[in-house]
C-alpha positions in Angstrom: 105.3 49.7 80.0 101.4 50.1 79.6 99.7 51.0 82.6 97.1 48.4 83.7 93.4 49.1 84.2 93.5 48.6 87.8 96.5 51.2 88.2 94.7 53.4 85.8 91.5 53.4 88.0 93.5 54.2 90.9 95.2 56.9 89.3 91.9 58.3 88.3 90.2 57.9 91.8 93.3 59.4 93.4 93.6 62.2 90.9 90.1 63.1 91.2 90.5 63.4 95.4 93.7 65.5 95.0 92.1 67.8 92.4 89.2 68.3 94.9 91.4 68.9 97.9 93.3 71.7 96.2 89.9 73.4 95.7 91.1 75.7 98.7 94.0 76.9 96.5 92.3 77.0 93.4 88.8 77.8 92.1 86.2 75.2 92.0 86.0 75.5 88.4 89.6 74.4 87.9 89.2 71.1 89.5 88.6 69.1 86.2 91.7 70.8 84.7 93.7 69.8 87.7 92.6 66.3 87.5 93.5 66.2 83.9 96.9 68.0 84.8 97.3 64.9 87.4 96.4 62.3 85.1 98.6 63.6 82.3 101.5 63.3 84.5 100.8 60.1 85.5 100.7 58.8 82.1 103.8 60.5 81.3 105.7 59.2 84.0 104.3 55.7 84.0 107.2 54.2 81.6 109.4 54.8 84.7 107.5 52.4 86.8 109.7 49.5 87.9 107.8 46.7 89.8 110.8 45.4 91.7 111.0 48.8 93.6 107.4 49.0 94.8 103.8 48.8 93.9 102.2 50.6 91.3 99.7 52.4 93.8 102.9 53.7 95.7 104.4 54.8 92.5 101.0 56.6 91.3 100.8 58.2 94.8 104.5 59.7 94.6 103.8 60.9 91.0 100.6 62.7 92.1 102.4 64.2 95.5 105.2 65.4 93.5 102.8 67.0 90.8 100.3 68.7 93.4 103.7 70.1 95.2 104.3 71.6 91.5 101.3 73.2 91.0 101.0 74.7 94.4 104.5 76.1 94.2 103.8 77.5 90.6 100.4 79.0 92.1 102.3 80.7 94.9 104.8 82.1 92.5 101.9 83.4 90.5 100.4 84.9 93.4 103.6 86.5 94.4 104.3 87.9 91.0 101.0 89.3 90.8 101.4 91.2 94.2 104.6 92.5 92.9 103.1 93.8 89.7 100.2 95.2 91.8 102.7 97.0 94.1 104.7 98.2 91.1 101.7 99.6 89.2 100.4 101.2 92.8 103.9 103.2 93.3 103.7 104.1 89.5 100.2 105.4 90.1 101.4 107.2 93.3 104.3 108.7 91.6 102.2 110.1 88.7 99.6 111.5 91.2 102.5 113.4 92.9 103.9 114.7 89.4 100.4 115.8 88.6 99.7 117.6 92.0 103.2 119.1 91.8 102.5 120.1 88.0 98.9 121.5 89.0 100.6 123.4 91.6 103.4 125.0 89.6 100.8 126.0 86.8 98.5 127.8 89.4 101.3 129.5 90.5 102.6 130.4 87.5 99.2 131.7 86.1 98.7 133.6 89.2 101.8 135.3 89.1 100.7 136.4 85.6 97.2 137.4 86.6 98.5 139.6 89.3 100.4 141.7 87.0 97.7 142.2 85.0 95.3 145.4 85.8 92.5 144.7 88.2 89.8 145.1 85.8 91.4 142.8 83.3 92.5 140.0 86.0 88.7 140.1 87.1 87.6 139.5 83.5 90.0 136.7 83.0 88.8 135.2 86.2 85.4 135.7 84.9 86.3 133.9 81.6 87.0 130.6 83.7 83.4 130.4 84.1 81.4 132.3 81.6 81.1 133.5 78.0 83.1 136.5 76.8 80.0 138.6 76.5 78.9 138.0 80.0 82.5 138.3 81.2 82.9 141.9 79.3 79.3 143.1 80.8 80.5 141.5 84.4 83.5 143.7 84.5 82.2 146.8 82.6 84.2 146.3 79.5 82.7 146.5 75.8 83.3 143.2 73.9 85.9 144.9 71.6 87.4 146.4 74.6 87.8 143.0 76.4 89.2 141.3 73.1 91.7 144.0 73.1 92.7 143.3 76.5 92.7 139.8 76.4 95.2 140.0 73.5 97.6 142.0 75.9 97.2 139.3 78.3 98.1 136.6 76.0 100.9 138.4 75.4 102.1 138.6 79.0 101.4 135.0 79.0 103.5 134.4 76.1 106.4 136.4 77.6 106.3 134.3 80.7 106.2 130.9 78.6 102.8 130.1 79.5 101.2 129.7 76.0 100.2 126.2 77.1 97.4 128.1 79.2 95.9 130.1 76.5 
């Protein structure tokens, strides 16, 4: 059965009203899309209209109320899904940050253990190298540049012996 002009005009008017009412749930930009979705639902379900069961306006109202409920339920599910995803990402990030802190603490402990085994002058040179060039570090602790290179080679061996090649 084809929808008559009066029922079509009624459906367009009511679909526009329902779409504007849903602005609180959706962005204002979505109003036209919502109105189109509502009208499409009326057009799709119109062949199921039986005139002996009620007025066309009541049938259209029923269709639109049903579609509005479906759209709102879908939107709520989407919001819940987004919150769950956000929570999962937040938890994952928190765990990664904890792992990073543990790894960093472990790295600091491992390095400080090896540096503590170095002679004082060499340990001081290693600490100086964290912020300075080799020449500046050698001058600061009283090594020649070649002497510093030889000492650093020994410290590298010590790092390798403690499986700390990663930090070289």
